[in-house]
C-alpha positions in Angstrom: 55.0 51.7 -99.6 54.8 54.5 -102.2 51.9 56.2 -104.0 50.6 59.5 -105.2 46.9 60.5 -104.8 44.8 63.6 -105.3 44.1 65.4 -102.1 40.4 65.6 -102.6 40.1 61.9 -103.4 41.9 61.0 -100.2 40.3 63.5 -97.8 36.7 62.0 -97.8 37.7 58.4 -96.9 40.4 59.7 -94.5 37.9 61.8 -92.6 35.4 58.9 -92.6 37.7 56.3 -91.0 39.3 58.8 -88.6 36.0 59.6 -86.9 36.1 56.3 -85.0 39.5 56.9 -83.5 39.4 58.3 -80.0 41.7 61.2 -79.1 42.9 59.6 -75.8 44.0 56.0 -76.1 45.8 53.7 -73.6 47.4 51.9 -76.5 49.4 54.2 -78.9 48.5 52.0 -81.9 44.8 52.8 -81.4 45.6 56.5 -82.2 46.9 55.4 -85.6 45.2 54.6 -88.9 46.2 51.6 -90.9 47.2 52.4 -94.5 47.4 49.4 -96.9 48.3 49.6 -100.6 47.7 46.4 -102.6 47.6 46.2 -106.4 46.7 49.8 -106.9 44.0 49.9 -104.2 44.5 52.0 -101.1 42.6 51.0 -97.9 42.4 53.1 -94.8 41.3 51.6 -91.5 40.6 53.1 -88.0 39.4 51.3 -84.9 38.8 51.7 -81.2 38.5 47.9 -80.7 34.8 48.2 -80.5 34.1 49.7 -83.9 36.2 49.4 -87.0 35.8 51.7 -90.0 37.5 51.1 -93.3 37.4 52.8 -96.7 39.2 52.1 -100.0 39.9 54.0 -103.2 41.7 53.3 -106.5 42.1 56.9 -107.4 45.9 56.8 -107.4 48.0 58.9 -109.8 48.5 56.6 -112.7 51.7 58.4 -113.9 53.6 57.6 -110.8 54.6 54.0 -110.0 53.1 52.7 -106.8 54.8 50.3 -104.3 52.6 48.0 -102.2 52.9 47.9 -98.5 51.2 48.8 -95.2 51.9 51.0 -92.3 50.2 52.8 -89.4 50.4 56.6 -88.8 48.9 59.0 -86.3 45.3 59.6 -87.3 44.8 63.2 -86.1 48.1 64.5 -87.6 47.5 62.8 -91.0 44.0 64.3 -91.2 45.1 67.8 -90.2 48.0 67.8 -92.7 45.8 66.6 -95.6 43.0 69.0 -94.7 45.4 72.0 -94.6 47.0 71.3 -97.9 45.7 73.0 -101.0 44.1 71.0 -103.8 46.5 68.9 -105.8 48.6 65.7 -105.7 50.0 64.4 -102.4 52.9 61.9 -102.4 53.4 59.3 -99.8 56.5 57.1 -99.3 57.6 54.9 -96.4 61.3 55.5 -95.6 63.3 54.5 -92.5 60.2 53.8 -90.3 58.7 57.1 -91.2 56.0 58.1 -93.7 57.1 60.9 -95.9 54.4 63.3 -97.2 55.1 65.8 -100.0 52.8 68.3 -101.7 54.2 71.2 -103.7 56.8 72.9 -101.5 55.5 71.1 -98.4 57.3 68.1 -96.9 56.8 66.2 -93.6 57.7 62.9 -91.9 55.3 61.1 -89.6 56.3 58.5 -87.0 54.9 55.1 -87.7 54.1 51.9 -85.8 54.2 48.4 -87.3 51.1 47.3 -89.2 51.3 43.9 -87.6 50.4 45.4 -84.2 47.2 47.0 -85.5 44.1 45.2 -84.1 41.6 44.0 -86.7 38.0 43.0 -86.2 37.3 39.4 -86.8 33.8 38.8 -88.2 32.1 35.6 -87.1 30.1 33.4 -89.5 27.0 35.5 -90.4 23.6 34.4 -89.0 21.6 36.9 -91.0 22.5 38.6 -94.3 20.3 41.3 -96.0 20.5 44.0 -98.7 18.7 47.2 -98.7 18.8 50.8 -100.1 20.8 53.4 -98.2 17.6 55.6 -98.2 15.8 52.9 -96.3 18.6 52.6 -93.7 18.7 56.4 -93.4 15.0 56.6 -92.7 15.1 53.8 -90.1 18.1 55.5 -88.3 16.6 59.0 -88.4 13.3 57.8 -87.1 14.7 56.0 -84.1 18.3 57.0 -83.1 17.3 60.1 -81.2 15.5 58.0 -78.6 18.7 56.0 -77.5 19.9 56.5 -74.0 23.3 58.0 -73.1 25.4 56.4 -70.4 22.5 54.5 -68.9 23.3 51.7 -66.4 20.9 49.6 -68.4 23.6 49.1 -71.1 21.3 47.8 -73.8 19.4 51.1 -73.7 22.7 52.8 -74.9 22.2 51.2 -78.3 19.6 50.2 -80.9 17.7 47.0 -81.4 17.7 45.7 -85.0 15.1 43.0 -85.3 14.9 40.9 -88.5 12.0 38.8 -89.6 11.1 37.1 -92.9 8.8 40.0 -93.8 10.3 43.0 -92.1 13.2 44.8 -90.6 12.5 46.9 -87.4 14.7 49.4 -85.6 13.9 50.2 -81.9 15.4 52.7 -79.5 14.4 53.8 -76.0 15.8 55.4 -72.9 13.0 54.1 -70.7 10.9 57.3 -70.9 10.3 57.3 -74.7 10.3 54.7 -77.4 10.8 55.0 -81.2 10.0 52.1 -83.6 10.4 52.1 -87.3 9.8 49.3 -89.8 10.4 48.5 -93.5 8.9 45.5 -95.3 11.2 43.1 -97.2 11.9 39.5 -98.0 14.7 38.8 -95.7 16.3 35.3 -95.4 15.8 34.5 -91.7 14.2 31.8 -89.7 11.9 33.1 -87.1 12.9 36.4 -85.4 16.5 37.5 -84.9 17.4 40.4 -82.6 20.7 42.3 -82.4 21.6 45.2 -80.2 24.0 47.7 -81.9 26.1 50.1 -79.7 25.3 53.8 -79.8 28.6 54.9 -81.3 28.1 52.4 -84.2 24.6 53.7 -84.9 25.9 57.3 -85.1 28.7 56.2 -87.5 26.1 54.4 -89.7 24.2 57.6 -89.9 27.3 59.4 -91.2 28.1 56.5 -93.5 24.8 56.7 -95.3 24.1 60.4 -95.4 24.2 59.8 -99.2 20.9 57.9 -99.5 21.6 56.7 -103.1 24.0 53.9 -101.9 22.8 50.4 -101.6 24.3 48.3 -98.8 24.7 44.8 -97.4 24.4 44.0 -93.7 25.7 40.8 -92.1 24.8 39.9 -88.5 26.7 37.3 -86.6 26.4 36.3 -82.9 28.9 39.0 -81.9 29.3 41.4 -84.8 27.5 43.5 -87.4 29.2 44.3 -90.6 27.9 46.9 -93.1 29.4 47.4 -96.6 28.7 49.8 -99.4 30.8 51.3 -102.2 34.2 50.8 -100.7 33.1 51.6 -97.1 32.9 49.1 -94.4 31.8 49.3 -90.7 32.4 46.3 -88.4 31.1 46.6 -84.8 30.8 44.4 -81.8 27.2 43.9 -80.6 25.9 44.5 -77.1 25.6 41.2 -75.3 22.3 41.0 -73.6 18.5 40.6 -74.2 16.6 43.7 -75.2 13.4 44.4 -73.2 10.1 43.4 -74.8 9.4 46.7 -76.5 5.9 45.7 -77.7 4.6 45.6 -74.1 5.4 49.4 -73.9 3.2 50.3 -76.9 -0.2 51.6 -75.7 -3.2 49.6 -77.0 -6.9 50.4 -76.8 -6.5 54.2 -76.5 -9.9 55.8 -77.1 -8.9 59.4 -77.3 -7.7 59.9 -80.8 -6.5 63.4 -81.8 -5.6 64.6 -85.3 -3.4 67.7 -85.3 -1.2 69.6 -87.7 2.3 68.4 -87.0 4.1 71.7 -87.7 1.6 73.8 -85.7 1.8 71.4 -82.8 5.6 71.3 -82.8 6.0 75.1 -83.1 3.5 75.7 -80.2 5.4 73.2 -78.0 8.7 74.9 -78.9 7.5 78.3 -77.9 5.8 77.2 -74.7 8.9 75.2 -73.6 10.9 78.3 -73.3 9.3 79.0 -69.9 9.1 75.3 -68.8 11.0 74.1 -65.8 14.6 73.7 -67.1 15.2 70.6 -65.0 12.1 68.5 -65.7 11.1 70.2 -69.0 7.5 69.4 -68.3 4.4 70.8 -70.0 0.7 70.3 -69.4 -1.6 69.3 -72.2 -5.3 70.1 -71.7 -7.4 68.4 -74.3 -11.0 69.3 -74.9 -13.2 68.8 -78.0 -11.8 70.9 -80.8 -8.7 72.2 -79.1 -5.5 71.3 -77.3 -4.0 73.8 -74.8 -0.3 73.6 -74.0 0.8 75.1 -70.6 4.2 75.6 -69.0 5.6 77.3 -65.9 8.8 77.4 -63.9 9.9 78.2 -60.3 10.3 81.9 -61.2 6.5 82.1 -61.6 6.9 82.6 -65.3 4.3 80.9 -67.5 3.3 80.4 -71.1 0.2 79.0 -72.8 -0.9 78.4 -76.4 -4.0 76.8 -77.9 -3.9 74.6 -81.0 -7.0 73.6 -83.0 -7.4 69.8 -83.3 -9.8 67.2 -84.7 -11.1 65.6 -81.4 -14.5 65.0 -80.0 -13.9 62.9 -76.9 -13.7 63.5 -73.2 -11.6 66.2 -71.5 -8.2 65.2 -70.3 -5.1 66.8 -68.7 -1.7 65.1 -68.9 1.9 66.1 -68.5 4.9 65.2 -70.7 8.6 66.0 -71.1 8.3 68.5 -73.9 11.7 67.6 -75.5 10.5 64.0 -75.9 7.4 65.1 -77.8 9.3 67.6 -80.0 11.9 65.1 -80.9 9.2 62.6 -82.1 7.4 65.3 -84.1 10.7 66.4 -85.7 11.2 63.0 -87.4 7.6 62.5 -88.5 7.4 63.3 -92.2 3.6 63.8 -92.6 1.6 67.1 -92.5 -0.7 65.7 -89.8 0.0 63.5 -86.8 -2.3 61.2 -84.9 -2.1 61.4 -81.1 -3.6 58.5 -79.2 -4.3 58.7 -75.4 -6.1 56.6 -72.9 -6.1 58.6 -69.6 -3.9 61.0 -67.7 -1.7 58.2 -66.4 -1.0 56.4 -69.6 1.6 56.9 -72.3 1.0 58.9 -75.5 1.3 57.2 -78.9 2.3 59.3 -81.9 1.8 58.1 -85.5 2.2 59.8 -88.8 -1.2 60.3 -90.4 -1.7 57.6 -93.0 1.6 55.9 -92.2 2.1 53.3 -89.4 5.7 52.4 -90.3 7.0 54.6 -87.5 5.5 54.8 -84.0 6.6 56.9 -81.0 5.7 56.4 -77.4 6.2 59.1 -74.7 5.6 58.3 -71.0 3.6 60.8 -69.0 5.2 62.7 -66.0 3.7 64.2 -62.8 2.3 67.7 -63.1 
């Protein structure tokens, strides 16, 4: 293998694929990246055997003859070397089981492992295939991913449900105490309703992959894998094996206490009041009366805070407690100026909906005051 490439053209795909590589690995090969050069196209691949990320580029130096081949090299060392080099051309050549890297007066040799030992993801036959804009995927992820659980014994909560129907694509995330649902309409080729649970790490990597919302992408779901491709980038991940709970049963229906409030004002008031909330339970009390909503918080040190927010509401009085972080997180991803808050009683969950937009819904369970 031999090629020369501009440092800036290499750094972005290199950082992209290296993010999936864990620092501590039982198998040494999993600490490496796979570099493959074939007919003027350089591909880089990283994996932890659950998630595989690959990126390709053809921005090789045309004035230097390239030699095809493949090899694996330590991910962290390669990234650190390329990041520390000044802008300019970097030369790579595989000599005597080591990868030689040269740039200006700098020269180094990295240890390698055989490319044949590198584990590759094997995508099954797709059950569902769809195409959508990167901006649509970005909105779906931002509106839901914050609600995923972390290290929950209910393993399917540590991921995201992606549900595909003929007329819509829905993302769902929950940790058992809050629920986020976001939907886009589309003509997707699927019979009935197909559900796939994507691991948390893969969801986070997808968010990084499509921070540039101008990209369009293809998604392929099989029984065991999800593969997402766009502009030389590819993510392949195993799916969580298990049935996701019926999330629709957790959505409150029939709430008769409908409150319209300024989203920014509500969020800022919660943020200020939460400073003096109990640091363990993070609970605040909401006191709703016609025309106003009072937010109250206190803690074991006898400290307390209170703020009143004007609202459009004409129903019965109600007092109810919530985890303030769960409410703030939902308000942070709603993109409208006003938000609709729907309640039934002091023991029922809160439903939050952007005013004039029902594509995203957020449910927050009440807590004891």
